[in-house]
C-alpha positions as CSV (number, residue, x, y, z in Angstrom):
1,M,0.0,0.0,0.0
2,A,1.4,3.4,-1.1
3,I,0.6,7.0,-0.4
4,Y,0.5,9.5,-3.3
5,A,-0.2,13.2,-3.5
6,I,-1.4,15.8,-6.1
7,G,-2.9,19.2,-5.4
8,D,-4.7,21.9,-7.2
9,L,-6.8,19.8,-9.7
10,H,-9.0,22.9,-10.3
11,L,-11.8,20.8,-11.8
12,S,-14.8,22.3,-13.6
13,L,-16.3,19.3,-15.3
14,N,-19.8,20.6,-16.0
15,E,-19.1,24.3,-16.5
16,E,-16.9,26.5,-18.5
17,K,-13.7,27.3,-16.5
18,P,-10.8,26.4,-18.8
19,M,-7.5,26.3,-17.1
20,D,-5.4,26.6,-20.3
21,I,-5.7,30.4,-19.8
22,F,-2.8,29.8,-17.3
23,G,-0.7,28.0,-20.0
24,D,-0.9,25.4,-22.7
25,N,0.2,22.7,-20.3
26,W,-3.2,22.9,-18.6
27,K,-5.1,21.8,-21.8
28,N,-7.1,18.6,-21.0
29,H,-5.4,18.5,-17.6
30,E,-8.2,16.4,-16.1
31,E,-7.5,13.6,-18.7
32,K,-3.7,13.8,-18.1
33,I,-4.3,13.4,-14.3
34,K,-6.8,10.6,-14.8
35,Q,-4.5,8.6,-17.2
36,N,-1.5,8.8,-14.9
37,W,-3.7,8.0,-11.8
38,I,-5.1,4.9,-13.4
39,E,-1.6,3.7,-14.4
40,T,-0.1,4.4,-11.0
41,V,-2.6,4.0,-8.1
42,T,-4.2,0.7,-6.9
43,E,-7.4,0.3,-4.9
44,N,-5.3,-0.2,-1.7
45,D,-3.4,3.0,-2.0
46,L,-4.1,6.5,-0.5
47,V,-4.1,9.8,-2.4
48,L,-3.7,13.1,-0.6
49,L,-5.2,16.2,-2.3
50,P,-4.1,19.4,-0.6
51,G,-6.6,21.9,-1.8
52,D,-8.2,23.7,-4.8
53,F,-9.9,20.6,-5.9
54,S,-12.9,22.3,-7.7
55,W,-14.0,25.7,-8.9
56,K,-17.6,25.0,-7.8
57,M,-19.2,27.5,-5.4
58,H,-21.6,25.2,-3.7
59,L,-21.5,21.7,-2.3
60,K,-24.8,20.8,-4.0
61,D,-23.1,21.3,-7.4
62,M,-20.2,19.0,-6.7
63,Y,-21.6,15.7,-8.0
64,E,-19.6,15.5,-11.3
65,D,-16.3,16.5,-9.7
66,F,-16.7,14.0,-6.8
67,K,-17.8,11.3,-9.3
68,Y,-14.6,12.0,-11.3
69,L,-12.6,11.4,-8.1
70,N,-14.6,8.5,-6.8
71,D,-14.3,6.6,-10.1
72,L,-10.5,6.6,-9.8
73,P,-8.7,3.9,-7.7
74,G,-7.6,4.4,-4.2
75,K,-8.8,6.2,-1.0
76,K,-8.8,10.0,-1.3
77,I,-8.4,12.6,1.5
78,L,-9.2,16.2,0.6
79,L,-8.0,19.4,2.2
80,K,-9.5,22.8,1.8
81,G,-7.8,25.3,-0.6
82,N,-8.3,29.0,-1.1
83,H,-10.6,28.4,-4.1
84,D,-12.7,25.6,-2.5
85,Y,-15.7,27.8,-1.9
86,W,-18.0,24.8,-1.9
87,W,-16.3,23.5,1.3
88,G,-18.7,23.2,4.3
89,T,-18.7,21.6,7.7
90,L,-17.2,18.1,8.0
91,N,-20.7,16.6,8.8
92,K,-22.3,18.2,5.8
93,M,-19.6,17.1,3.4
94,R,-19.6,13.6,4.7
95,E,-23.4,13.5,4.5
96,Y,-23.2,14.6,0.8
97,I,-20.7,11.9,-0.2
98,Q,-22.5,9.2,1.7
99,T,-25.8,10.2,0.1
100,N,-24.3,10.0,-3.3
101,K,-22.3,6.8,-2.5
102,F,-18.9,8.3,-3.0
103,N,-17.4,5.7,-0.7
104,N,-13.7,6.3,-1.1
105,I,-13.5,10.0,-0.4
106,D,-13.0,11.8,3.0
107,F,-11.9,15.1,4.3
108,L,-9.2,16.5,6.5
109,Y,-10.7,19.4,8.6
110,N,-9.5,19.8,12.3
111,N,-9.1,16.0,12.4
112,S,-6.6,13.4,11.2
113,Y,-6.6,10.2,9.2
114,E,-4.8,6.9,9.9
115,F,-3.4,4.8,7.1
116,E,-1.2,1.8,7.8
117,N,1.8,3.0,9.8
118,K,1.2,6.7,9.0
119,L,-1.0,9.5,10.4
120,I,-2.2,12.3,8.0
121,V,-2.8,15.8,9.4
122,G,-3.1,19.2,8.0
123,T,-4.8,22.6,7.5
124,R,-5.2,25.1,4.7
125,G,-2.7,27.7,6.0
126,W,-2.5,31.2,4.6
127,A,-0.1,33.5,2.8
128,L,3.0,34.4,4.7
129,N,2.6,38.2,4.4
130,D,3.4,40.7,7.1
131,T,-0.1,42.2,7.3
132,E,-2.6,42.4,10.1
133,N,-5.1,40.3,8.1
134,S,-2.5,37.6,7.3
135,E,-1.4,37.5,11.0
136,K,-5.0,36.9,12.0
137,M,-5.7,34.2,9.4
138,N,-2.4,32.4,10.1
139,H,-3.1,32.3,13.8
140,R,-6.5,30.7,13.1
141,E,-4.9,28.1,10.8
142,E,-2.1,27.4,13.3
143,E,-4.8,26.5,15.8
144,R,-6.4,24.2,13.3
145,L,-3.1,22.5,12.6
146,K,-2.7,21.9,16.4
147,L,-6.2,20.4,16.5
148,S,-5.3,18.0,13.7
149,L,-2.0,17.0,15.3
150,E,-3.6,16.5,18.7
151,D,-6.2,14.2,17.1
152,A,-3.5,12.2,15.4
153,R,-1.6,11.7,18.7
154,K,-4.7,10.5,20.4
155,K,-4.9,7.8,17.8
156,D,-1.3,6.8,18.1
157,A,1.6,8.4,19.9
158,N,4.3,6.6,17.8
159,K,3.3,6.5,14.2
160,E,5.0,8.8,11.6
161,I,3.0,12.0,10.8
162,I,2.6,13.4,7.3
163,C,1.3,16.9,7.1
164,M,-0.5,18.4,4.1
165,M,-1.2,22.1,3.7
166,H,-2.5,24.1,0.8
167,Y,-0.4,27.3,1.2
168,P,3.3,26.7,1.6
169,P,4.4,26.9,5.2
170,V,7.9,27.9,4.0
171,I,8.9,29.9,0.9
172,N,11.8,31.3,-0.9
173,T,12.0,35.1,-1.2
174,Y,14.6,37.1,-3.2
175,T,16.5,40.2,-2.4
176,D,17.1,42.9,-5.0
177,E,20.5,41.4,-5.6
178,G,18.9,38.0,-6.4
179,K,19.9,36.3,-3.2
180,I,17.6,33.6,-2.0
181,L,16.2,33.9,1.5
182,T,14.1,31.1,3.0
183,K,11.1,32.4,5.0
184,S,9.8,29.9,7.6
185,S,6.7,30.1,9.7
186,N,5.0,29.1,12.9
187,Y,3.5,26.1,11.1
188,V,7.0,24.7,10.8
189,D,7.7,25.1,14.5
190,I,4.4,23.5,15.3
191,M,5.1,20.5,13.1
192,R,8.5,20.1,14.7
193,K,6.9,19.9,18.2
194,Y,4.9,16.9,17.0
195,D,7.9,15.4,15.2
196,V,6.4,15.7,11.7
197,K,8.9,14.4,9.1
198,T,7.1,15.1,5.8
199,C,5.0,18.1,4.6
200,I,3.4,18.4,1.2
201,Y,1.8,21.6,-0.1
202,G,0.3,23.2,-3.2
203,H,-1.0,26.6,-4.2
204,L,2.0,27.7,-6.3
205,H,1.6,27.8,-10.1
206,G,3.6,29.1,-13.0
207,N,6.3,31.6,-12.1
208,S,5.4,31.1,-8.4
209,H,7.1,27.8,-8.6
210,D,10.3,29.7,-7.9
211,E,9.1,30.3,-4.4
212,A,8.9,26.6,-3.7
213,V,11.1,25.1,-0.9
214,E,11.8,21.4,-1.3
215,G,14.0,19.2,0.8
216,I,14.9,19.3,4.5
217,V,14.2,22.4,6.5
218,K,14.3,22.2,10.3
219,D,14.3,18.4,10.1
220,I,11.1,18.3,7.9
221,N,11.1,17.2,4.3
222,F,9.0,19.6,2.2
223,K,7.6,18.9,-1.3
224,L,5.5,21.0,-3.7
225,V,2.7,18.9,-5.2
226,S,0.7,21.4,-7.3
227,A,-0.6,19.5,-10.4
228,D,1.1,21.6,-13.0
229,Y,4.4,21.5,-11.0
230,L,4.2,17.7,-11.1
231,Q,3.3,17.8,-14.8
232,F,0.0,16.3,-13.8
233,K,1.5,13.1,-12.5
234,L,1.0,11.9,-8.9
235,Y,3.9,12.1,-6.5
236,K,4.7,9.0,-4.4
237,I,5.5,10.0,-0.8
């Protein structure tokens, strides 16, 4: 049994929201993802989707997008992204997928998920800007990450933890001279307290890929898994 990840699917299966306005690589991206998924994932595997799954505005309109996901192999765990306006309470979302018999989909929202010898935690996060609003939003998301981590530790105090976020918890910034500066966050410090070893995240597209931090930072292995960054192929954790 393996764990895979891919973020930012930006589905719009029954409405006009073409993603190729962001580049030719986005043409037919749903089919590219589907084909690689079928070739890669088995029914016993787990796939993590860290946000921006669909452009839909309301949960009631999500049938086609969830059906697309449900028809693919493996168990899927979804996290909220900044464009997932359809996202509701955990109870309402679970009720919707149960009613429609989407039996291999679940959600990460102030909770955790146990898979074999791993625990999956996470929260959406927020932009690492030095503004009053970003400070407020990041504080709220930090508390949600703690809730998720506490839930995981109640399930098992020893299993390895994988954290998924939508916004990057650590980014590269650049000085006027072109020097790279890595900006960390409280999310990273919280993860370290719970001995998190792996963190995947999305959100970054196009030129923003330059902001991505990958590899070991403060003892945590970070990986960007935005669909376009992965060339629409799932990443094996």
